[in-house]
FIMI-538308 format. One line per field, with one value per residue (C-alpha): x, y, z. Coordinates in steps of 0.2 Angstrom, whole numbers, plus 5000, padded with zeros to 4 digits. Each point is the difference from the previous one (the first is absolute). Layout:
N
px	[X,...] .
py	[Y,...] .
pz	[Z,...] .
***
This chain:
502
px	[5140,4995,4981,4998,4987,5015,5012,4989,4996,5019,5000,4987,5007,4998,4982,4984,4992,4986,4990,4986,4992,5016,5012,5011,5012,5014,5005,5015,4988,4990,5016,5007,4984,4996,5017,4997,4984,5008,5013,4986,4991,5015,5004,5019,4995,5007,4984,4982,4999,4982,4992,4984,4999,4983,4997,4987,5005,4990,5007,5015,5019,4999,4990,5012,5017,4992,4995,5018,5008,4991,5006,5017,5001,4995,4982,4983,4990,4982,4990,4985,4984,4999,4981,4997,4993,5009,4993,5007,5016,5002,4995,5014,5014,4995,4999,5017,5007,5009,5013,5002,4987,5005,4986,4998,4995,4983,4996,5008,4985,4992,5015,5004,4981,4995,4982,5002,5011,4995,5008,5015,5004,5002,5018,5002,4987,5009,5017,5005,5016,4992,5008,4993,5006,5003,5014,5017,5009,5018,5014,5012,4994,5004,5006,4984,4998,5001,4982,4998,4985,4993,4996,4982,4997,4982,4984,4984,4983,4986,4983,4997,4984,5004,4994,5016,5013,5016,5018,5007,5019,5010,5020,5011,5001,4982,4999,5014,4991,4984,5008,5012,4984,4991,5015,5002,4982,4996,5018,5003,5015,5010,4991,4983,4991,4984,4987,4997,4983,4997,5000,5017,4995,4994,5010,4994,5008,5015,5006,4991,5004,5012,5012,5000,5004,5014,5007,5000,5008,4984,4991,4986,4989,4990,4983,4984,4986,4989,4992,5005,5018,5002,4993,5011,5015,4995,4997,5018,5005,5016,4993,5003,4990,4984,4993,4984,4984,4983,4993,5013,4997,4981,5004,5012,4987,4987,5013,5003,4982,4997,5015,4998,5003,5017,5006,4993,5012,5016,4994,5000,5016,5008,4995,5006,5017,5002,5005,4991,4984,4996,4984,5001,4994,4982,4991,4999,4982,4999,4991,5014,5013,4992,4997,5017,5006,4990,5007,5018,5003,5006,4993,5004,5012,4991,5010,4997,5009,4999,5010,5007,5006,5003,4994,4997,4990,5001,4994,5014,5009,5000,4987,4981,4991,4984,4987,4995,5016,5015,5012,5014,5012,5014,5018,5007,4983,4991,4981,4987,4982,4994,4983,4994,5011,5015,5001,5004,4985,4998,5000,4983,4996,5000,5013,5008,5015,5016,5017,5018,5016,5014,4988,4988,5001,5009,4987,4986,5008,5000,4985,5007,4983,4995,5016,4998,4982,5004,5011,4996,5016,5010,4986,4992,4982,4993,4981,4996,4991,5004,4998,5012,4991,5010,5016,4996,4995,4983,4997,4982,5000,5005,4998,4994,4984,5008,5014,4995,5011,4995,5010,5015,5000,4996,4991,4992,4981,5003,5012,4987,4985,5011,5002,4982,4994,5008,4988,4986,4986,5004,4995,5005,5009,5006,5011,5001,5008,4988,5005,5003,5008,5010,5007,4999,4991,4992,5000,4982,4992,4984,4996,4989,4998,4997,4983,4992,5014,5002,5018,5004,5013,5009,5001,5005,5014,5007,5000,5008,5014,5006,5004,5003,5010,4988,5001,4993,4985,4983,4994,4982,4991,4983,4990,4991,4990,5011,5014,4996,5008,5000,4995,5016,4996,5015,4997,4997,5010,4996,4982,5006,5008,4984,4991,5011,4995,4981] .
py	[4993,5005,4995,4985,5009,5013,4987,4991,5016,5003,4983,5007,5017,5003,4991,5010,5000,5012,5005,5014,5012,5012,4988,4984,5000,4987,4992,5012,5015,4993,4997,5018,5010,4989,5005,5019,4999,4990,5014,5013,4992,4998,5018,4998,4986,4983,4990,5003,4986,4994,5017,4999,5009,5002,5003,5005,4996,4993,4983,5002,5001,5014,4989,4986,5010,5009,4983,4993,5016,5000,4982,5004,5015,4988,5006,4992,5002,5005,5002,5010,4997,5013,4999,5002,5015,5011,4993,4983,5007,5009,4984,4990,5014,5003,4982,4995,5016,5004,5013,5003,5000,5000,5005,5001,5018,4993,4998,5014,5009,4987,5001,5019,5005,5009,4995,4989,5002,5017,5009,4988,4989,4981,5001,5014,4993,4983,5008,4991,5004,5002,4995,5001,4988,5014,5007,5000,4983,5001,4997,4993,4984,4998,4984,4990,4990,4981,4994,4983,4989,4999,5019,5005,5005,5003,5005,4996,5005,4987,5002,4988,4996,5012,5014,5009,4996,4991,5003,4983,5001,4988,4999,4998,4982,4998,5007,4990,4984,5005,5004,4985,4989,5007,4999,4983,4995,5010,4998,5019,5004,5014,4997,5003,5017,5004,5012,5010,5008,4997,5012,5004,5001,4983,4983,4993,5014,5003,4983,4987,5011,5014,4992,4983,5008,5010,4986,4988,5013,5000,5015,5009,5011,5012,5007,5007,4988,5003,4986,5007,5003,4982,4993,5009,4995,4982,5000,5006,4982,5003,4996,4985,5002,5010,5000,5009,4999,4992,5017,5005,4983,5004,5017,4993,4986,5014,5010,4984,4996,5018,4998,4994,4983,5004,5010,4986,4988,5012,5001,4982,4997,5012,4991,4983,5007,5002,4985,5005,5010,5001,5006,5004,5012,4994,4984,4997,4995,4985,5008,5013,4987,4989,5017,5004,4984,4999,5018,4997,4982,5003,4991,5014,4995,5004,5003,5006,5011,5016,5015,4992,4984,5004,4985,4983,4988,5000,4988,4993,5008,4984,4986,5000,5015,4999,5014,5007,4993,5009,4985,4995,5009,5009,4996,5004,5002,4991,5000,4991,5000,5001,4999,5014,4991,5001,4981,4993,4996,4984,5001,5005,5010,5019,5010,5016,5002,5004,5003,4998,5005,5012,5011,5003,5019,5006,5010,5012,5017,5006,4988,4986,4995,4997,4991,4988,4996,4997,4984,4983,4990,5009,4998,5015,4999,5007,5000,4992,4982,4987,4981,4987,4991,4990,5004,5018,5015,5008,5017,5001,5018,5011,4996,5018,5007,5016,4997,5005,4994,5012,5001,4993,5010,4994,5014,5002,5002,5008,5012,5006,5001,5010,5013,4999,5004,5017,5005,5013,4989,4983,4994,4981,4990,4982,4997,4982,4992,4993,4987,5008,4991,5016,5005,4985,5008,5017,5012,5005,5010,4999,5017,5006,5019,5015,5007,5000,5008,4991,4993,4995,4988,5013,5013,4986,4993,5018,5003,4983,5001,5015,4989,4983,4991,4999,4980,5002,5011,4990,4998,4997,5006,4996,5011,4990,5004,4989,4987,4982,4995,4985,4997,5008,5016,4995,5005,4983,5004,4983,5008,5017,4990,4993,5017,5005,4984,5002] .
pz	[5032,4982,4998,4988,4990,4996,4997,4987,4991,4998,4990,4987,5000,4981,4998,5000,5018,4998,4985,5001,4989,5003,4993,5006,5014,5003,5016,5000,4999,5015,5010,4996,5003,5016,5007,4996,5009,5015,5000,5001,5013,5011,5000,5006,5012,5000,5001,5002,5013,4996,4999,4991,4983,4993,4981,4988,4982,4986,4993,4989,5001,5013,5012,4998,5002,5016,5008,4997,5006,5016,5002,4995,5013,5014,5002,4999,4985,5003,4984,4999,4989,4986,5000,5019,5007,5012,5016,4995,4996,5017,5009,4992,5001,5018,5006,4992,5007,4983,5002,4980,4986,4981,4989,4981,4994,4995,5018,5008,5003,5012,5010,5000,5001,5017,4999,5017,5016,5004,4985,4999,4986,5002,4999,5013,5012,5001,4999,4985,4990,4982,4984,4982,4987,4988,5011,4993,5006,5006,4987,5014,5009,5017,5009,5003,5015,5002,5003,5008,4993,5018,5000,4997,4982,4997,5008,4991,5007,5000,5008,5015,5010,5012,4989,4997,4988,5008,4993,4994,5003,4989,5000,4985,5006,4999,4984,4993,5005,4992,4984,4999,5003,4986,4988,5004,4999,4984,4992,4998,4988,4993,4984,5007,4995,5011,4998,5017,5003,5018,5015,5007,5018,5001,5002,4983,4990,5011,5003,4987,4985,5003,5012,4992,4983,5006,5010,4985,4989,4990,4991,5009,4989,5011,4994,5007,4998,4986,4989,4983,5006,5008,4985,4988,5010,5001,4981,4997,5005,5009,5018,5009,5016,5006,5017,5005,5012,4994,4997,4987,4991,5000,4992,4986,4996,4997,4989,4990,4997,4994,4987,4982,4996,4991,5015,5013,4991,5002,5019,5002,4991,5011,5015,4993,4998,5020,5010,5016,5005,5019,5010,5018,5014,4999,4996,4980,4995,4990,4985,4999,5000,4987,4988,5003,4994,4985,4996,5003,5001,5019,5014,5013,5014,5016,5016,5019,5011,5009,5006,5015,4992,4982,4990,5008,4989,4981,4986,4990,4986,4992,5001,5004,5008,5008,4998,5016,5009,5005,4998,5014,5011,4990,5003,5017,5007,5013,5000,5012,5003,5019,5009,5013,5013,4990,4995,4984,4990,4989,4981,4993,5017,5000,5010,5002,4988,5010,4993,5005,4990,4998,4989,5015,5006,5014,5009,5000,5001,5018,5004,5011,5007,4981,4996,5014,4997,4981,5005,5008,5004,4986,4988,4992,5001,4984,5005,4983,5000,4987,4998,4991,4986,4986,5009,4996,5011,4998,5007,5009,5006,5014,5018,5003,4990,5003,4987,4982,4984,4986,4984,5007,5017,5016,5010,5018,5001,5017,4994,4987,5012,5012,4986,4994,5017,5000,4985,5007,4993,5005,5017,4999,4986,4996,4986,4992,4985,4988,4987,4983,4984,4995,5017,5010,5013,4999,5015,5005,5014,5008,5009,5013,4997,5012,4996,4984,4990,4983,4995,4982,4996,4990,5014,5013,4989,4996,5019,5004,4986,5010,5015,4993,4988,4984,5001,5018,4995,4999,4983,5006,5014,5008,5012,5013,5015,5011,4999,5003,5017,5011,5018,5006,4990,4988,4981,4990,4985,4991,5000,4994,4985,4995,5001,4985,4991,5001] .
***
């Protein structure tokens, strides 16, 4: 069958789908270019049959066309983060077993370089078929396979409590359920125009913004985040939606406060012309919510979700929104709170959030043990705790202290610790999240050093950035003689957090 996303695009063929600094591209352009890319990927084969295709492409038309091309060829799309260092890219490519990698020329060096694998490049060592986006696309498009919606479509990597990222597999059917739920709840339409400045290896940017926009036949304007660029686009007055993480709103507030009164008036007027502004991926501090409302006139809509389930809870598009709450279950999504025994808790009593619905992911890639462990009687166990008050859900935090939410990303303290322990001067370490108004939580590390060798924050971060995504690199370090431990010898992380508050 033809994928519903493709059928819908055909209905809006003459409308602008993607706008970038390179120009505007219609749905017809997207359909044509993605079919050419699919032809290239197939290479005279009939169907990729769920082969994994990794791609390292910056936000723009080529990213979207490649993603669609992979799907139309019958492959599974594995988007790579353009800011990740080589070790993290290697892990994702190896774990998913990608056979093809599509790369933008700007990132050719990181894949072609021979600095690792005993003289082999990344592509050679992993036996990858290498395709550059600058290569000439075929003029003749082959017959594309019929792709059933039950097929696997996407693998996104998320950090879990085990320390190593797991590949979250969603099918086309899962994606369709996630998208149509949000389109219903937030009333997306073909007249919408959204500014997209979020990462495109993350569910927030891929599903909530990009795929929702294209499913609805709307315009999606893709730009790299920069406060002045974003404010300039908002001031143009043609946007109808905007979605961001709290960290971005903090930066936009700071830029507004530094602007002239005349400029502030124009900025606020641009916000007022939108119909909806959303905040997600991390808790929104009340003071940020209130300041943004005073600037923009918008009471930000908060929602709750994660890579494995898409979005599950949302404040209403129409009606009262409560600060500090994430609303109620979205259409076609079931949510419940349970205690440690798996029993339902009464209203007003905290419990773990569990979710059921067609949008819930299929599996963790080649990890049946983790997949089985993640479900209880068909319900996905999120590991997050919430309470229902005033008929709305309020998130209380994570059940695991080793999960840190920073700048919209969920990262594993255990994964970071594993990397830090490989530093020649670090004997022991404890990574924690410390509450921060801008980042939600700031990644911090308490370190026990080997010997007397000093370690500066600058040299430490420089070393860590070569091995970790930048948002995982601790922004504060504390050198201690020993880590606080309980009677069983386990590090007491709440005590570590307090050390950073002294």
